[in-house]
C-alpha positions in Angstrom: 124.9 158.8 61.1 126.9 155.8 59.9 128.7 153.9 62.6 132.1 152.4 61.8 133.6 149.1 62.6 136.0 150.2 65.4 135.6 149.5 69.1 132.3 148.6 70.6 130.6 150.8 73.2 127.4 150.7 75.3 125.6 153.7 76.6 123.4 153.0 79.6 120.8 155.4 81.2 120.7 154.6 84.9 118.1 155.0 87.6 115.0 155.2 85.3 112.1 155.7 87.7 109.1 157.9 88.2 111.1 160.7 89.8 113.7 160.7 87.0 111.4 160.5 84.0 112.2 164.1 82.8 116.0 163.4 83.1 115.6 160.0 81.4 113.7 161.5 78.5 116.4 164.2 78.1 119.2 161.6 77.9 117.3 159.4 75.5 116.4 162.4 73.3 120.1 163.2 73.0 121.0 159.6 72.1 118.1 159.4 69.6 119.5 162.5 67.8 122.8 160.6 67.5 121.2 157.3 66.4 122.7 155.6 69.5 120.6 152.9 71.2 120.6 153.0 75.0 120.1 150.4 77.6 117.5 151.8 80.1 118.1 150.6 83.6 114.7 150.6 85.4 114.2 150.5 89.1 110.9 148.6 89.4 110.2 149.0 93.1 109.3 152.1 95.2 112.2 154.5 95.2 111.8 158.2 95.9 108.2 157.7 95.0 105.9 155.0 93.5 107.3 152.3 91.3 106.9 152.5 87.5 104.0 150.1 87.3 101.8 152.8 89.0 103.0 155.6 86.6 101.3 155.4 83.2 103.4 158.2 81.8 106.7 156.4 82.6 105.4 153.0 81.5 104.2 154.4 78.2 107.4 156.2 77.6 109.6 153.2 78.3 107.5 151.0 76.0 107.8 153.5 73.2 111.5 153.8 73.7 111.8 150.0 73.5 109.9 150.0 70.2 112.5 152.5 68.8 115.3 150.0 69.6 116.3 150.9 73.1 116.7 148.1 75.6 115.1 147.8 79.0 117.0 146.1 81.8 116.5 145.4 85.4 118.3 147.7 87.9 117.6 146.3 91.4 114.3 146.5 93.2 114.5 149.6 95.4 118.1 150.8 94.6 118.8 151.0 98.4 121.3 148.9 100.3 120.1 146.1 102.5 121.5 145.9 106.1 124.0 143.2 106.9 126.7 141.4 105.0 130.5 141.1 105.6 132.2 144.3 106.8 134.2 144.6 103.5 131.0 144.5 101.5 129.4 147.1 103.7 132.5 149.3 103.2 132.3 149.0 99.4 128.6 149.9 99.5 129.3 153.0 101.7 132.3 154.3 99.8 132.0 153.2 96.2 128.2 152.9 95.8 127.1 155.7 98.2 124.6 153.4 99.9 122.8 152.1 96.8 124.4 148.6 96.5 121.3 146.7 97.1 122.6 143.3 95.9 126.2 143.4 97.1 125.8 141.1 100.1 122.5 139.1 99.5 122.3 135.3 99.7 120.8 133.5 96.7 117.3 133.3 98.3 117.1 137.0 99.2 118.4 138.0 95.8 116.0 135.8 94.0 113.0 137.3 95.8 114.0 140.8 94.8 114.8 139.9 91.3 111.5 138.0 90.9 109.6 141.0 92.2 111.3 143.3 89.7 110.8 140.9 86.7 107.1 140.5 87.6 106.6 144.3 87.9 108.2 145.0 84.6 106.3 142.1 83.0 103.1 143.7 84.1 104.2 146.8 82.1 104.7 144.7 79.0 108.5 144.5 79.4 110.6 141.4 79.4 114.2 142.4 80.3 116.9 139.8 79.7 119.7 141.6 81.6 120.5 143.0 85.1 122.8 145.7 86.2 123.1 145.8 90.0 123.0 149.2 91.7 126.5 150.3 92.3 127.7 147.5 89.9 128.1 145.3 93.0 126.6 141.8 93.1 127.1 139.0 95.6 127.8 135.4 94.5 124.2 134.6 95.7 122.9 137.2 93.3 124.8 135.7 90.4 123.4 132.2 91.2 119.9 133.7 91.4 120.3 135.4 88.0 121.4 132.1 86.4 118.5 130.2 88.0 116.0 132.8 86.6 117.4 132.5 83.1 118.7 136.0 82.6 121.3 136.4 79.8 123.7 138.9 81.3 124.8 141.0 84.2 127.4 143.8 84.6 130.1 144.9 86.9 132.1 148.1 86.8 134.8 146.4 84.7 133.0 143.8 82.6 129.8 142.4 81.0 129.1 138.8 82.1 127.3 136.5 79.7 125.5 134.3 82.2 124.8 131.6 79.6 128.4 131.0 78.6 130.1 132.3 81.8 132.2 134.6 79.6 133.2 137.9 81.0 133.7 140.6 78.4 136.1 143.2 79.7 134.5 146.5 79.2 135.1 149.3 81.8 132.3 151.7 82.6 132.9 155.4 82.6 130.6 157.7 84.7 130.5 160.9 86.6 130.3 161.4 90.3 128.4 164.7 90.7 129.5 166.6 93.8 132.2 164.1 94.7 135.9 164.6 95.1 137.7 164.9 91.8 134.5 165.7 89.8 136.3 168.0 87.3 139.3 165.7 87.0 137.0 162.7 86.4 135.1 164.6 83.7 138.4 165.2 81.8 139.4 161.6 82.3 136.2 160.4 80.8 136.7 162.2 77.5 140.3 161.3 77.4 139.6 157.6 78.0 136.9 157.5 75.3 139.3 159.1 72.8 142.1 156.7 73.6 140.0 153.5 73.8 138.1 154.3 70.6 141.4 154.8 68.7 142.7 151.5 70.1 139.6 149.5 69.5 139.1 148.9 73.2 135.4 148.2 74.2 134.0 150.6 76.9 130.8 151.8 78.4 129.4 155.3 79.2 126.9 155.4 82.1 124.5 158.4 82.2 122.8 159.3 85.5 119.9 161.7 86.2 122.0 163.7 88.7 124.5 164.5 85.9 122.0 166.8 84.4 122.0 169.1 87.4 125.5 170.2 86.3 125.7 171.5 82.7 129.4 170.8 82.5 128.9 167.1 83.2 126.1 166.9 80.6 128.2 168.5 78.0 131.2 166.3 78.8 129.1 163.1 78.6 127.7 164.0 75.2 131.1 165.1 74.0 132.3 161.6 74.9 129.5 159.9 72.9 130.3 162.2 69.9 134.0 161.4 70.2 133.3 157.7 70.1 131.1 158.0 67.1 133.6 160.2 65.2 136.4 157.7 65.9 134.2 154.9 64.3 133.2 153.1 67.5 130.0 151.1 67.2 127.2 151.5 69.8 125.3 148.5 71.1 122.8 147.8 73.7 123.9 145.3 76.3 121.7 142.5 74.9 123.0 143.3 71.3 126.6 143.2 72.5 126.3 139.9 74.4 124.5 138.2 71.6 127.0 139.5 69.0 129.9 138.2 71.0 128.2 134.9 71.5 127.6 134.5 67.8 131.2 135.5 67.0 132.5 132.8 69.4 130.3 130.2 67.9 131.5 131.1 64.4 135.1 130.6 65.5 134.5 127.0 66.6 
């Protein structure tokens, strides 16, 4: 399929781990059929089972996906919130992130320890991620400082993609489902409508796919319809790394 020169969009496959291998394969298969590169967000530590380094099937599949043009990115260490932090941050974790916002209140030292563990684990699998998406899209100032110190290229929030090398925030809202949550059906309709509107306007956006979405056929169909809508409107798919580097090159060319 030829991709047009309209708005940019990124499709991320979240929560890639041993327990979610079947779901991750399904999502990537659907994206391969559409020639859409994905950013695979790996949880490198133990979460609902062993980490990916101890799972040859998962490690082999991720490496093969990377060879086909999909990107591998770091997605926390255990994907579980750490006790402590300011009350406001604890509330955000409980309400918005459903208890997964591992990096929302960490100081720089604690964040760096977890990030280094994750990078080392993925490195042992032959993977060298250049980007980080915090679970729940929530990261503390300490986490941002640790990411810069470790030399990663980018991180993401719910509303933007941050180039850590240039300190440029590219506004790019993320659309995702909340299976079983209040407003699930209304949210699904909003996702498709937003993709159609933003694609037509040339507004950059992101579509986040989660393993739990596949438990509800309606959400699966809605997400894939949104991807198809973006492509039909001429939107161009990127991985996160491709997007950040393209924007950096464009900014350099304008100087």
